[in-house]
Structure formats: structure tokens, C-alpha cells
C-alpha positions in Angstrom: -13.7 -22.6 -2.3 -11.7 -20.1 0.0 -13.8 -18.5 1.9 -12.3 -14.4 2.7 -13.8 -11.2 4.3 -13.1 -7.8 3.9 -12.5 -5.6 6.8 -13.1 -1.7 5.6 -15.3 -0.7 2.8 -15.5 2.5 3.2 -13.9 3.3 -0.3 -14.1 2.6 -3.8 -11.2 -0.7 -3.2 -13.8 -3.0 -1.7 -15.9 -2.6 -4.6 -13.1 -2.9 -7.0 -12.1 -6.3 -5.4 -16.0 -7.5 -4.9 -17.4 -7.1 -8.6 -14.6 -9.6 -10.4 -15.4 -12.1 -8.0 -19.2 -11.5 -7.9 -18.7 -11.6 -11.8 -17.4 -15.0 -11.5 -13.7 -14.2 -12.7 -12.4 -15.5 -9.4 -15.3 -18.6 -8.9 -12.2 -19.9 -5.9 -13.2 -17.1 -3.5 -16.3 -16.6 -1.7 -16.7 -13.5 0.2 -18.5 -14.5 3.3 -18.5 -11.3 5.3 -17.7 -7.4 5.3 -17.2 -4.6 7.6 -16.9 -1.0 8.1 -16.8 1.6 11.0 -19.4 3.5 8.8 -22.3 1.1 9.2 -23.8 3.3 5.9 -20.8 2.0 3.9 -21.3 -1.8 4.6 -25.0 -1.5 4.0 -24.3 0.0 0.7 -22.1 -2.9 -0.2 -24.6 -5.6 0.8 -27.2 -3.8 -1.0 -25.2 -3.9 -4.5 -22.9 -7.1 -3.9 -25.6 -9.0 -1.1 -22.6 -9.7 1.3 -23.1 -10.5 4.8 -22.4 -7.5 7.2 -20.3 -8.2 10.5 -21.4 -6.6 13.5 -17.8 -6.8 15.2 -14.3 -7.1 12.7 -13.3 -10.0 14.5 -16.7 -11.8 13.8 -15.2 -14.6 11.8 -12.0 -15.6 13.2 -11.3 -19.0 12.6 -13.6 -19.2 9.7 -11.4 -17.6 6.9 -9.0 -19.2 4.6 -7.3 -15.4 3.9 -8.7 -11.8 4.6 -8.3 -8.3 2.8 -7.6 -5.0 5.3 -8.4 -2.1 3.2 -9.8 0.6 5.7 -10.1 3.6 4.6 -8.1 5.1 7.6 -4.8 3.0 7.8 -4.8 3.1 12.0 -7.4 0.7 11.9 -5.1 -2.2 10.2 -3.3 -3.3 12.6 -6.8 -3.2 15.1 -8.6 -5.3 12.2 -6.0 -7.9 11.0 -4.9 -8.8 15.1 -7.6 -11.0 15.7 -6.9 -13.3 12.7 -2.7 -13.2 13.1 -2.9 -16.4 15.1 -4.4 -18.1 12.8 -1.9 -17.9 9.9 -4.2 -17.2 7.4 -2.4 -15.1 4.4 -3.4 -11.0 4.2 -4.1 -8.6 1.6 -3.5 -5.5 3.6 -3.9 -1.9 1.5 -2.2 0.8 1.4 -1.3 2.8 4.3 0.1 -0.6 5.6 -0.2 1.3 8.9 0.1 4.9 10.3 2.0 4.4 13.7 5.6 2.9 13.2 4.4 1.0 16.5 1.7 -0.7 15.1 3.7 -1.9 12.0 6.4 -3.1 13.9 3.8 -5.2 15.8 1.7 -6.2 12.7 5.3 -7.7 11.4 6.2 -9.3 14.3 3.2 -11.3 15.0 2.7 -12.3 10.9 6.4 -13.5 11.1 5.6 -15.2 14.2 2.5 -17.0 12.7 3.9 -17.3 9.1 1.2 -15.4 7.7 1.8 -14.5 4.5 0.9 -11.0 3.0 0.7 -8.7 -0.1 -0.6 -5.1 -0.7 0.6 -1.5 -0.6 0.1 0.4 -3.2 -1.3 -0.6 -6.6 1.2 2.0 -8.2 4.2 -0.4 -7.7 2.5 -2.6 -9.7 1.5 -0.9 -12.7 3.3 -1.5 -15.8 4.8 1.7 -16.4 6.9 1.2 -13.0 8.0 -2.0 -13.8 9.1 -0.8 -16.6 11.0 2.0 -15.6 12.0 -0.3 -12.6 13.3 -3.1 -15.2 15.2 0.4 -17.2 17.1 1.1 -13.7 17.7 -3.1 -13.1 19.3 -4.1 -16.3 21.3 -0.4 -17.2 19.3 1.0 -19.5 19.3 4.2 -18.2 23.0 4.0 -17.2 24.2 4.9 -13.4 21.7 6.8 -11.9 22.3 10.3 -11.5 18.4 11.4 -10.0 14.7 10.8 -10.4 11.4 12.3 -9.8 7.8 11.0 -8.6 4.7 13.1 -8.3 1.0 12.2 -7.0 -1.6 13.4 -5.0 -2.2 14.2 -1.4 -5.1 14.7 1.0 -3.7 16.6 3.9 -6.4 17.6 5.5 -8.3 14.0 4.6 -10.5 12.8 7.7 -8.6 9.3 7.2 -5.2 9.8 8.5 -4.6 13.0 6.7 -1.3 12.8 4.9 -0.9 9.1 5.5 -4.2 8.6 3.4 -3.1 8.3 0.1 1.2 9.6 1.0 2.0 5.8 0.8 1.4 5.7 -3.2 4.8 7.8 -3.4 6.5 5.6 -1.6 5.7 2.7 -3.5 6.7 3.8 -6.4 10.0 5.2 -5.4 11.0 2.3 -3.8 10.0 0.1 -6.6 12.0 2.1 -9.2 14.9 2.8 -7.4 15.0 0.6 -4.7 14.7 0.4 -0.5 17.9 1.7 0.3 16.7 5.3 1.4 19.4 6.9 3.6 17.1 10.6 5.0 14.3 12.4 4.2 13.7 15.8 4.1 10.3 17.3 3.2 8.7 20.8 3.7 5.2 22.3 2.9 4.1 24.0 -0.6 1.6 26.0 -1.5 0.1 23.2 -3.5 1.2 20.1 -1.4 4.8 18.8 -0.3 8.0 18.2 -1.8 10.6 15.8 -0.2 13.8 14.8 -1.2 14.7 11.0 -0.6 18.3 10.8 -0.5 19.9 7.5 -1.7 23.9 6.7 -2.3 25.3 8.9 -5.0 21.7 10.4 -6.2 18.9 12.2 -4.6 15.1 11.5 -5.9 12.6 14.4 -5.8 8.7 13.5 -4.5 5.9 15.8 -5.4 2.5 15.5 -3.4 -0.2 17.9 -5.2 -3.1 18.7 -3.2 -5.9 16.6 -5.2 -4.0 16.5 -8.3 -5.6 13.7 -10.9 -2.5 12.4 -11.9 0.9 9.9 -10.6 4.1 10.2 -13.0 7.6 9.4 -12.6 10.7 10.3 -14.2 14.1 8.3 -14.1 17.5 10.2 -15.0 20.4 8.1 -16.3 24.0 7.9 -17.6 22.5 7.2 -20.7 18.6 8.6 -20.9 16.4 9.7 -19.2 12.8 8.4 -19.2 9.4 9.8 -17.7 5.9 7.6 -17.5 2.1 8.9 -16.4 0.7 6.1 -14.7 -2.4 5.0 -15.9 -4.7 3.6 -12.6 -8.1 1.6 -14.0 -10.3 -0.7 -12.1 -9.1 -3.7 -13.9 -5.6 -3.1 -11.7 -7.3 -3.9 -8.6 -7.6 -7.6 -10.1 -4.2 -8.0 -10.0 -4.3 -7.6 -6.1 -6.9 -10.2 -5.6 -4.5 -12.5 -8.5 -1.6 -12.1 -5.7 -4.1 -12.9 -2.9 -5.3 -16.3 -4.7 -1.6 -17.2 -5.4 -1.0 -16.7 -1.5 -4.1 -19.1 -0.8 -2.6 -21.5 -3.5 0.9 -22.1 -1.6 2.1 -19.3 -3.3 5.7 -17.2 -1.1 5.6 -13.7 -0.6 7.1 -11.8 -3.1 8.4 -9.3 -1.1 9.8 -9.4 2.8 8.2 -8.5 6.0 10.7 -5.7 6.5 9.8 -4.5 2.5 5.8 -4.2 4.1 7.0 -2.0 7.0 9.5 0.2 4.9 6.9 2.7 4.1 5.9 3.1 7.3 9.3 4.4 8.0 10.0 6.5 5.5 6.8 8.3 5.5 6.9 8.9 9.2 10.5 10.3 7.9 8.8 12.7 6.3 6.4 14.0 8.9 9.0 14.2 11.4 10.8 16.5 8.5 8.1 18.4 8.2 8.2 19.2 11.7 11.6 19.7 12.0 12.6 21.3 8.9 15.7 19.1 8.8 16.9 15.5 7.2 15.5 12.9 9.2 16.9 9.5 9.5 14.7 6.4 8.4 13.7 3.9 11.0 15.1 0.1 10.7 13.0 -2.9 12.6 14.7 -3.6 15.9 14.2 -7.1 16.6 
């Protein structure tokens, strides 16, 4: 039996992780505690699932086999993970990985130093539609790339980090399909949200953040073919993320590099800088 805790239970994600565990779909997992900086959220989780409510987010240091960090505000992710990093236990860290670049870099340094295996990010990168387009790009089905487009919701005035609250979905989809080698980003506010352009070698990808729009979509424009898919997110999708953590608990290797977990933080901060400057902004890279 693997003992895990969930830090941050203010949104639906914690329930989406807890429900299949409660229903017996993961007999190897035991959730021994949940924490929230919003006591009413933790109380509601306890009422529904009977899970112990932690008084402090570091309460279970040295007592866990794994950790799920899914705070609604990304500024809390490094803070919550930090006390557990020295123990080397696998961690799922939700989107946004962090909001601040310095937090993301510190988290990555400590995770690498302690051999902490990570999974997480946006579930949208793991969806069948996203993976199908990624495969079409990789195997050349669409031919040489000419460009692409991604559209996702945004909540610019969210009290949980504003732009950062939902923004990682778009960049995780984009990098899953078109790759991680984004050279620069230019962004501007629009009446309905934010528009960005990501510059790759030889082509650009357009990103549209729609204020509270109800859908996600992605298009690939190739020399041989064009393909567009709408993404279908269901409660079952979150089981894939639980599966990923369970695989790490069993000793599997990470499916992404530490730098890949940090990349969305750099991309989102380049977007914020461009919104402020109105110019192309380069994407920072990790300096060891």
C-alpha cells in the first residue's frame, strides 16, 4: 500500500483524484491526508470522502510514499512541495507547475538533487486527440509543418493567479504537438482574451485564449494535410494522471525531463512580458 497526500483541494481536481481511489479502482493507494489553505474546501472533502484534514501542509513529512500537489493557485505549488523534496518521494504537480520562474527553477534543482520523480501538468497534453496530432506531426503524415493553432479558455481576473490559473493548458498542448523548441513569443490582449504567436524554426503557431470559453481545440497545418480536433475532457481523464503517479511509485522512470516540466513556466512568463512590452520576447532557459 502506497500512502499519499493531496495538498490543495480547492478545485475539482482533488475530487477527481479521490473518487476512483475511494471507489476501489486503486487498491494500492491510500490517501492519508488532504490540505487546503481554504478550510471550508478541506472540510467539504472530509465530509464527502472521510479523509484526514491536515492542519499544516508539511504535517506528513517522512510519512508518505508519494504526493499530489494540486493547489488552485500555482504560487503554492513549490511552497507545498518543498518540505517533501528531501525525502525523494514521487510527486504529481498540477498546472501551473509554478507561476514564478524562480520558484520553478528552485523546485527543479531540489527535485533533481534528491532524485524526485515528477509527473503532472495539463491533462490536455495527454488526451487522445492531442496525442493523435502529435503522432501525425512526428511520423510525417501531415508533411512539413507550415503552422498551427491552439485555442483554450482563460480567466484573466481569476483570484488564483489571474492569467496563470488556466494558461498552461495551451502551452502544454502546443509543445506536445509542435515540440518544445519555441524561440520567442509575442502576445496581445484582445476584447475576448489573449492572442499569442509562438515562433518556431520555419513556422509559427497561433494561440487564442478565450475568456471563459467552453472548449479546447488544436489545428495542425502541414504541407500534405491539415487536421483540426476539439479536445474532450472528462472526469475519466484524471485517472490517467493517477496512473502516471502510480507508475512512478512502482519505480518507473519519468516520461519527461525536468526541463520539460519547467518549460511551461518560461513560456507563460514570456507571454506576460510580451503583454507588457508589446514586443517579441525570448523564452528563458534554465541556467544551472
